[in-house]
N, C-alpha and C positions, 0 to 999 in steps of 0.2 A: 215552044214555051212550056217548061215543066211546071207543074203545080204540085201542091201538097197532096192532092188527091191521087196523082200518079204514084207517089211514094207509098201512100197508104194501100193502094191496090196491090202493089208488089208484096208488102208485108202481110196482107191478108191471105196470100197464097201459101204462107209458111205455117207449119204446125206450131202453135204458140207454146207447146211444151218442150220444144227442142232447145238445149242449152246454147248460149250465144257462141261459145267456142266451136261447137259443131256446125252452127249455122254458116259461119264463114268458110267452112270446109266444103260446103255444098256448092258445086260448080254452077248449078242452075240459078241459085240465089245471087251469087256473086256476079254472074253475067247480067242478070236483070237489074241489079242495083247499079252496075257500071253503066248500063244503057241510060238509066235515069239520070245519073250524075253527069253524063256527057251532054245532057240537054240543059244543064244549068248554065246561066250566064257566067261569063268569065270572072266577073267580080265576086259572084257567089262561090266559085271554085277557089279563088284566092283566100276568101274568108274561111272556108272549110279547111284549107291547108294550114292556115295560121293557127286555127283552133287545135288541130291535131298536133302541130309542132309544139305549141305551148303545153299541151297535155303530156307530150313525151318528155319535155324538160322537167315538168313537175314530178313525173313518175321517176325519172332518174335521180332527182334530188332527194326523193323520199326513200331511195334504196342505197344505203351506205355500202352494201355488198358490191354493188356495181361500181361505185367510186373506188373501192379497194381493188377490185379486179382491174380497172383501167390503170391504176397506179402500178400494179404488179406487172401488167403487160408492157408498161413503158421501160421496164428493166431490160437492158441490152446484153449485159454480161454478168458473170458471177466470179468473184475473186476475193481473196483476203485483203482488206484495206492495208495499204503500206504502213499506216500509222500503228498498226497492231503487230507488225512483224516481230519486233523485239520481245514484247510481252507474250506473244503467242509461243515463241521458241522457249521462253521461260516456263510456260505452262506445260509444254511438251516434256521438258526435262524433269519437271516435278509437278504433277497435277495438283498436289496439295497446296501449292502456292496460289492457285486460283482462288481458293477459299481463304487462305491466310490474308490476302489483300483486303478482305472484308472483316478482319478481326476475329475470324472463326478458328477455334482450336480443333484441329482434326483429331478424332478419337474421343472427343468429349461427347457425352450423351445428354448434355443439357440442351433441351429444346429451346429454352429461353434465349440462348446465345444465337441460335439460328433466327429466331423471331426478331431479336434486337438488330442483328446484322441486316435483315431484310428491311426493317424500318429505316435504318441509317442509309441504306442504298437508295430507298425510295426518296428520301430527303435530298440525297446527293444528285439524283436525276433532275430534280426541279431546280435546286440551287446551281448545279453545274450549267444548266441551260442559261440561267440569268447571268452567271459569271462569264460565260462564253460571249454573250452579247456585248458586255462592257469591255471585254478583252478586244474584240474586233473593233469597237469604237475607239479604243486607245490607239490602235495602229492607224486608223483613219485620222484621228486628231494629230498623231505624230507626223503623218504625211503633210497635213496642212501646216503644222508648226514649222517644219523644216523647209517645206516648199513655199513658205511665205504666202499661203492663201491661194496659190494657183490651182486650177481645177485639174491640171495634168501633173504627173509625177516625172520630173526630169531624170534622165537615165543616170547622170552622174550622182545625183542624190540617192537613187536606188542602189547603185553600186556601193556607195559608202555605207549605207545601212547594212547591206549584205556582208561587207567586209568586217564591220564592227561585230556582227554576230558570229561570223566564221572564225575570226582570230581569237575569240574567247576560248576555243578548244573544248567547250562544254556542249556543243550541239552536234549530234551525229547525223549530219545532213550535208549534201553538196551545196555549193553556192547556187546552182540552178534551182534546187529544191527550196532553199531559203527564199530566193527571189520570188518564186511562184507562191509560196506561202504568204509572204508579205502582201503581194498583190491581191491574193484571194481574201485574206483577212481584212485588208483595208476596204475592199469592195463590199464585203458583207457589212463592215462597219458603216459604210456610207448609207446603206439601206436603213440600218437601225437609227442612225443619226437623223435621217429624214423623217422617220416616225417620231423620234423624240422632238423634232422641231415642231411638229403638229400637235402632238399629244402631251408633251412634257417628258423630262428625263425619267420620271418615275414610271412612265408607261412601259418601259422595257422590263420592269419587275412584274407588271400585271398582264402582259400579253398572254392570251389563252394558251395553255400548254398543249391542248389538243390540236393546235395548228403547228405543223412542223417547222423547223428552222429553214428547210428548203423553200417553203412557201414565202417566208419573210425575206429571205436573202436572194432568191433566184426567180421566183414566180411572180411576186407582187411588183408591179412597176413603180417607179419613183414619182410619177405624176400621171395625170390623166383621169378619166372618169372612173376607171377601176380603182385606182388608189384613193381617190376622193370618197368613193362609196364605202370602201373598207374603213377609212378613218371616220366617216360619218356614223357607220354602224357601231364602232367601238365607242365613239363619243356618246351615241344614243344609249349605250349600255351603262354610261356613267363612269368611264375609265378615268376621266380627269378629276371628277369629284372624289372618287375613291383614293386616287393618288394623293390629292391634297389632304384628305382626311387622315390618312395613315402616315403622312410625311414622306411619301416615296419620291416626290419631286426634289426635295432638299437632299435626301439620301442619294438619289441618282446623280445629282450635280456634284455632291461631295466625292462620290466614288470616282467620277471622271476626273475631278480636280486633283485628288491625292496622288494619282499615278502619273499625270502629265506634268505636275508642278516642277519636279526636279529637272525635267527636260526643258521646260519653258524658261526656267531661271538660267540654265546654261546657254540656251539659244539667245536669250536676252543679253547676256554678257558678251556672247559672240558678236551680236549686232553692234554693240557699243565698241568693241575692239575693231570691228570692220570699219565703222565710221571714223575711228581714230586713225586707222591705217590709211584710209582714203584722204584724210586731212594731211597726213604726212606726205603722200604722193603729190599733193597740191601745194607743198611748202615752197615751190619755186616762185610763188607770188610774193610780192612785197607785203609782208605782214603788217607794216606800219600804215601803208596806204590802203591795203585791202585786208582788214582784219578778218579772222575766222569768225563767222557768226555762230553763236550758240543757239541752235534751233531746237535744242532739247533732244530727248532720247526717243527714238521710235520704238514703241513697245511691240513685242511679239504678240500676235493676236489681232493687230490692226491690219487685217487682211485687205487684199486688193479687191475682193468681191465678197459676196455674202454666202458663198457656198459652204463655209464652215461655221456659220452662225447657228450652232445647234442648240444652244441653251435657250429655252423658250422664254426666259425673262428678258430676252433681247441683248444680253451681255455676250461678249465674245469669250474665247478661251482666255482665262486669266483674269476675268472681270471680278472673280470672287475675292481678289486681294483687297484688304481693307484700304480705305482712302488714305488713312494715316501712313500705312506701310508704303503705299504708292508714292506719297509725297516724299517720304524719307529716301526711297529708292531713287527717285528723280534727282533729289538733292545730291545724293552720293555720286550719281553718274555725272551730274553737272560739274561737280568738283573734279572728277577725273578728267573731264574734257578740258577744264581750265588748266590743270596740271600738265596735260599733254600739250596744250597750246603753248605754255611757257617753255616746255622742253624743246618743242619744235622751233620756237623763236630763238632759243639759245643755240640749237644746232645750226640755225640759219646764220647766226653771227659768227659761228666757228667756220662755216663754209666761206663767209665773206673775208675772214681773217685767219687763214689756216696756219700762219706762222705763230699765232699766239698759243694755241693749244689744240691737240688732237682730240676730237670728240670720242674716239674709241678708247683713249687712255686718260681721260680727264680725272684729275685727282689721284693718278697713279693706279687706278682700278679700271679694268675693262668694263665697258657698258654692255648691258644685255641687249641682244638683238630683238627688235619688236616683231614678234611672229604670232599672229592670231592663231589660236588652236581651239579644237573642239573636243573636249574630254567629257564623255558621257559616263556617269556612274551607272552601275547595274540597277535597273529599275525594279527588279523582283522584290526587293525589300519594301517597296512602296505600294505593292499590289494589295488591294483590299481583298480579304478572303472570308468565307463564312466562318463563324465562331472565332474570328480574328486569328486564325491559325494559318501560318505560312505553309506548313506541311500539308494542309488539306489540298493545296494546288500542286503538290509534288515538288516543292522548293525546300524540302527539309535539309538537303545537302548543304553543309556550311560553306563549302567552296562555291557552290552555285549561287548561294545567297549573298556572297560578299565580293565575288570577283568583279572587277571593273572592266569596261570596254577600253580598248587601246585608243591612244590619241591619234588624231589626224588633222592636218591643216584644213582651215576653212576654205570653202570654194570662193 
């Protein structure tokens, strides 16, 4: 049984003027203190270990240099990022273009130009990070929009998106690269969407910049104790209150809405056409005895699960459309359904009495074939940018800003 007196007697044999770091280099002392510790009860040993471990963790947290060193040690290889290959070659051909991209006039001795360029670059670093977050969320929202709310991305859908981008001729990347990019961006967008679900859409504007994108996108889990603790910490700092005070929630919602809206409208029309096409396939029924029911139009955004309910006000994608506009839209689509039903009924009567008139040449004019299609316009012109400038995101090329994606039939 070890007592405090045993420990005191060991310490009394040591010169009190010896520094502590030298004390633990003394083999006699370490041997004596080890003998005393070995006499401790097992419970006391565990308590001592826990205290030492907690002390070590606190020490590591208080040393940013150690955190930096661990991050650097995680690096496995060094290479030029593939995304910089083209611009790097441009710099090699003419180093002055490196500075021209920041609006600096090479040869000028005006220091104010350098200062102004640095301030602009500092602003772009912050704004670029925020814009990146909403860009990734767009691809996540697009996956949900076209995937009809499923948590997985169907391969055929993936191929169509890749083909749409590839056939534009404006992207210098292989189909494999495009496919990987879409997956990677949508995956990052799912993380930011998850954060927006908890903290609000404006939180993505206010997330601390000293936390890297890699932490938000790859290191922070989407659920569990770690995620909840992180969200609680940001909530405790008042991120929701600040977001509401400066109107960031409304801005974040509008930023997401303005880029996804043209796609949602086209997908909505596609769903209506698909419903009409399905009703055409079922025209073998006796329409008089079994009339086609008008069940209304299924709106894009009415997902099968809640995985894409990212707007914190509880609305789904597209819920920002005004009620009056929605009623008008439903009314228009209902009229289209009625018109198509009448046409199908007429086609049915022609099938029953083929001698009367051919449906393909009725009135001496050929009838158009009913073929649902999916024609997506280029979304770049809808992308919100800082200072409301399209060119700030590299979309200044008129061809790039106006070209449309090719048509392809709906799945």
